[in-house]
N, C-alpha and C positions, 0 to 999 in steps of 0.2 A: 696138623685140624688147621692151622691158618691159611699152610702150603693150598690143600686142599681146597677151602672157602675160597683162595684167590683164584683157583685153577676155573671153578664156579661160573666165577663173577668175571672174569675175562670168557667165559663163553656166553652169558648172560649180555655181554658187549657185543661179542660176533652177531648172536642171535639181535641183538637191537637193530645192527646197524645192517642186518641182510634180509630183516623184513621178519614178519612172523610165519612162515609160510609153514606147512607141519603141524601148526596148531590149532586146524578147526576144529580135529577131533574132539580136543577137550574143550573147545566151547558150544561143542555143538549139545542139546537135549538128549540124555540119555536115561530110556526103560530099564531100569535094571533088575525088577521086579517080576519078570518073569511075561512081560507086557509084551504088544510088539515094539519096535524103535522105531523111533521118529529119528530120519538120517541126515536132514538137515536143520538147519534155526530159521524159524520164516522172517522174512527181510523185515518187520516191523517189528523184531525184536533184538533189544541191545546184545551185545557179547560181551567184550573187551574193554575193562578197564583202563587207565594210566597209563604208565611205559612198561611193558615186559621185560620181565625180572626172572636172572634163571638160577634156581635155589636145586639145594642135593635132595628136594624134597617132592614128591608126587603127591600132590592134596585132589582128592576126591569128595563128593558127595553122591548119594545114592538114596532114592527111596525105598523105605522099609514097610508102610504105610501110605497110598494112594488115597485111599477115600475114607473120609470120619468113619469110626463106628460107634456101639455103646460104650465100647473098652476102652477105645482108644481114639486120638486126634491122629490126622494125617502125620507122618515120623520121616525124617530124615535122618541118615547117616554120613556123619564127616571121618573123613579117616585121612591121616598121614604116613606117609610112608617114606624114609632114608632110604634113596637108592644108589647112592654111594657106598665105596669100601671102607668107609671110615664113618666111625661114629659120630653124632653134631647133635648139640643142643637146641633146643629150641622155645622160644619162653612168649609170653603174650604178656600184653600190658591189664588187662582185664583179671586178673585172677580167675579167667573162668574157660583154663586151659581143654581141650584146644580150639573152641570154640566160643564166641560170648553169646549169649541168650542175648537177644538182640530184636530191633522191630526197626520196621521202614514202612513211611508213609509217603501212599501216590494217592494223586486225586482227594485227596481228605478222609481216606480209607488205611487203616493200620494193620499189617503184618504183623507177628511174634511170633518168636522162635523162643521155645520156653524147654529148660533141660529138666522141668520138673512138672507132671499137668495133674491134676485129681480132682477139675470143678469144670464143670459143664450143667450149660441149660437147655434141656430138650435135643438132648444130643447137637446142639452147638455148642463146639469148643472153643471158649473164650479167656481172656488170662492178660495182666502182663508181666514183662522181665523178672525174675528173681536172682537174685543173689544165689552161687551153690559154695559149695565148701573150695576153700581158696587150694587153689591147683591151678599155678600158673606157667608152668614149664617144665621139662623133663629133658633125659639124652637119649636118644635113639639109634639105639646100635646099626649098624649095616644089615639089611634088607626087613629091621624092624616096623611095627608100625602101632599107633595109637590109634583110636577110635571115639564118637560120643555118639549117643545119641538125641535129636531136637524134636518137639513136640512143634507142629507148624499150626498154629491158631489164632484167630480171630482176637485184634488188640483191644476190641470193646473189652473191659473186665464189664462181666457181670448179664452181658448178652443172651436174650433169650428165647430169639427168632427160631423159624424154623429152618433146619441142614443145610437146604436146598439156597440157602440167599445168606446161610451166616460166613461164607469167603468171598471177600471184596473180587469179584474179577478184571485183576491188574496181574502186573510182572511188577516182583517186588527186591532189590537187591541188599544184599547180606554180606559184609566184609568184617576182619578183624586184621589188626596190627600183627607183624611179628620182629621178633627179633632172633638172628641168625647168630649160632655161636658166640654167647655173649662168656663173662668171667667164669660165669657158674651157673648150673643147670637152676631157670628160673628167675634171673636178672635179667635186667632188658637193656644192658650194656652193649651190646654186639649189631652189623650189621640189621637194617629194619626193613621189611617189606610187608606187604599186605596181599592179602589171599580173598575171595570170596566168591558165591557164586547168586543165582538170580533163583528164584521161585516164583513159577506160572501160577495162579489157580482158574482151575478151564472150568467148563460146565459138567455137573455130575452131584459136589463139588469134587472134582480132581486136582489134584499137585502133579506137576511137570517141574525141575529142578536141571539147572546144568553151570558147571563150573566154568568161573574165568581163570584165565593165566596170572600165577605171582606176577607181581606191579611194583611198581612207587610211584 
């Protein structure tokens, strides 16, 4: 397992020294719920964060519910897949594996990701991040994956405005810290790196999302 990780770390060093060509597809917005595909990232939209870092996992984020309804807020699904031919364990420091319920503030407006949702006001979904049951790591076998859904909500708890003005028109960044091949699943003493994704709120309101490459 350690030899396998070294192979990936060496690959990561080669990718960094040789540039990040070939990563543009991963950094571009992707429509994955039978909507038209957006093939290019607007120039005004940030993509990569930090120094690209190679790991034996494929991280992905997809839109499950693009627009809010009376039953559900906008939803995204985060998936982690082991692309190696050996098992690897992956852990987080937050006890909310595989991705923390988080928030980001831009221009004074806050957007949050929630693992649990149930409160809304006049079809405007709003809330604050809540802790979920402790689960901060796992071992994923070759080709195996794990995933979780997160709700995209207004960070103003108790907001009761109309749905068309509920979500701030901006692009928000959410990141998580990971440890690769720690001493045991759930421990946080392995090689550390970060991964995340952007969420953009557009008119409608609608959400777009796209991943960034793992980074240090």
